[in-house]
N, C-alpha and C positions, 0 to 999 in steps of 0.2 A: 504494499499500499504506500509506504513512504517513497518508493521508487516512482510510482505513478504520480503522487503529489509533487515530487521534485521535478519530474518531467514537465508537468503542467506549468509549474512556476517558471521553469526556464523558457517555455513557449510563451508564457505571458510577458517576460521580460524582452524577449525578441520581438514579438508582435507590437509591443507598446514603444520600444525604444526608436524604431525606424521612423514612424510618422512624427514622434516628439522631436527627433533629432532634426528632421527635415523643417519642422515648424520653427524650431530654434535657429537654424541656419538662416531661414527667411527672416525671422524677427530680428536677427542681429543686424540686418540692413538698416533697421529703423531704431533700434534701442540697443544700448550697451550698459555696462556697469552693473549695478545691483539689481535694476529691473530685469536684465536678461538672466542674472543669476538665479532669481526666484522662478523664472520660467523653467530652468533646468532643474531646480530643486523640486519642483512639482512632480517631475517624472520619478525622481528618487522616492518620493512619498508613495507614488503609485506602486513602485517596486517593492517597498517595505510593506505596504498594504496587502499586496499579493503574497508576501511571505506570511502575513498573519492569516489570511483567508485560505490560502492553498496549502501552506506548510504547517500551519498551526503554531508559528513562532511569535511569541509575544515579548514585549520589551517592557522592562521595569527600570526606571531611572532613579538613582539616588544622588543627592547633593546638588540639586538644581541651585540652591542658594549660594553655591560656591562660584557660579558664573559671574563675571563682572557685569555691573549694570551701567546704563548710559549708552547713548546711540554711538559714541565715538570711542568708547573704551577699547582698549587694545588687549589682545590676548593671543598667546600661542598655545595651541592644544596639542599635547603629546599623548598619543593614544596606543594602548596595547593592540597588537595587530595578530589576530587569529584566523581571519577569514575575509571573504570579500564582503561579508555582511556589514561590518562596521563602516566600510567605505560607502556604502550605500546609505547607512543609517545616520551618520553624522550630520550631514546637510539636512536631512529629513527633521532632526531634532532640534538643531541649534538656532537661536533666535537672530544670529548675525550671519551674514554671507561669509563662506569659508573659502579659503584660497589653499588648495593642496599643492605640496611641492612633490613633483614626480619627474621622472626621466622622460625626455622629449620623445622617446620611441613610442610611447603610448598614444601619441597624437595620430598615428597612422592606422590605429583601429578604425575600421569603417563606421561611420555614423556617431558612435560614441566618442571617439578620439576627435573627429572633426568638429563636434559639439564643443568639447573641452577647449579646442583651440580658439573659440570665439569668446571664452570666458576669461575672467581675470585670475588665471592661475599662474603658478611659477613652475615652468617646465625648464629643465636643466640639461645641459650637454655635459655629461660626467667626464668626457674626454678632455675638457677644457680645465679641469683642476681648480686651482685657486680663483681663476676668472669666473668659473661656474658659481662659486659661493659668493663672490663679490656681487653676481647678478641677484642671487637670492636675498642678500641684505638690501640692496637697492630697492628691488621690487617689494620686499617684505616691508620696508620702512614706509614706502608710499601707501600700500594696502592697509597697514595697521593705523596710519594716520586718518584714513577714511572710515574706520570702524569695521574693516574686513578682518576676520580672525584667520590667522595662518594655522593650518593643521598638518602635523607630521607624524609618521610612525617611526619612532626612534629606533626600533629593532630592524627596520628597513625592509623586511619581508615578512610574510605569514608564518607564524611560529605555532607548532602543534600544541594541542591542548596539554596542559601540565608542564610544558616546557618553557624555558627562558632563553631568549636570543641575546645577542650583544648589543647593548644600547649605545648608539653612536651620538656624538655630541652635536650634530648639525643643528637640531632644534634649539639647544641651549646656547650655542655660539650665535645663532640669529637673535635669541632673547637678550644676550649680553650686549650685542652690537646695537640693538634697537631700544633697550630699556623696557621691553614689554614683559609682563608677568607670563609665567608658564602655568598651565592648568594640566596636571596629570589626570588621565582618564583610564580606568580598567574596564574591560569588556570581556564578558564570558561567553562570547559568540560560538566557540567551537563546541559548546555543549549541544547545540542544535545545528549548526553549519560549519563542520569540520574544514580544516585546510585542504583545498584542492579536491574536495569530495563532490561527487554527483548527488549523492543521496543525502538529504537533510532530514531532521527529526523534529517533531513538535517539542515545545518546552518554552522556557522563559530565558531570555538573554538579559542579564544584568549589566547595566551601564552605571558605573560609579564615578562621579565627578569629584575630584579631590580639591582641596583649598588651593587658592592661587599662591605661587611662590614667587616672590620678588626676584629680580635678576640683577638689580643694581649693585655694583660692587662685588659681584660674584665671579668665579672662575667657571668656565663651561663644563669642565669635567666634574668639578664638585657639585654643581647644580644638576648635572644629569644623574649623578650618583644619588641624589636625594629624591629626584623623580622616579628612578629605578626601584628604589627601596619602597617608596609608597605604592607604586603600580603593582610590583610583585607581592607585597604584603596584602594588598587589597585583593588580588587575584586569589590568594589562598583563602581569604575569607569568603569570597563569592563562590568559589568552586573547590571546596576542601577535598572533594572525592578525587580531583584530578591531581592532587599534590601529596597524596599519601606516601 
């Protein structure tokens, strides 16, 4: 049964993303910035709603009060990465536009990548090394000043349930360079949507938003170590069975 439900959800995503992407590409001729972002975020809400209806995946959010308030409040979200689900979920949840930092090769994905190219995201060419990070800082500073929150997965790739990846300092380096606070976020998505899995299972995905951590006067490595401690400790609270 879970296989059938998973295939139906995959079909739902494919069938909805193509017309939505075409509409977004056409809309981008006339509107840009935050207005265009919310057009894209609407499809992500459709994808998450499909996960609830077809897969039986419900979402429970803890720590809403830890998010900054104010239209122009800056934040860098550093999120535990277990599956594709949190990539879809975060823009569907957050009250501010989000800018993902990702490798530019993703822009080549038909429809989905083409749409992302029209949004205010930070896509980088990793072959350029230090120049690539300088671009991240420049774009990140501009977006944060506009009230767009930057989101990054510090482990860099999806990590299997109950496992811990290597936390890279790109997100905290950006925070130190821009003065923006970091918000650690733990997500137990792999309980229902495992890494690289076709078959998903019904259940509850917990999203826990941690207290903001100031970046002024901090070292990037030390700041990331604090983020890592909070996220991994919270993951063990949210999903104790996976960390026995």
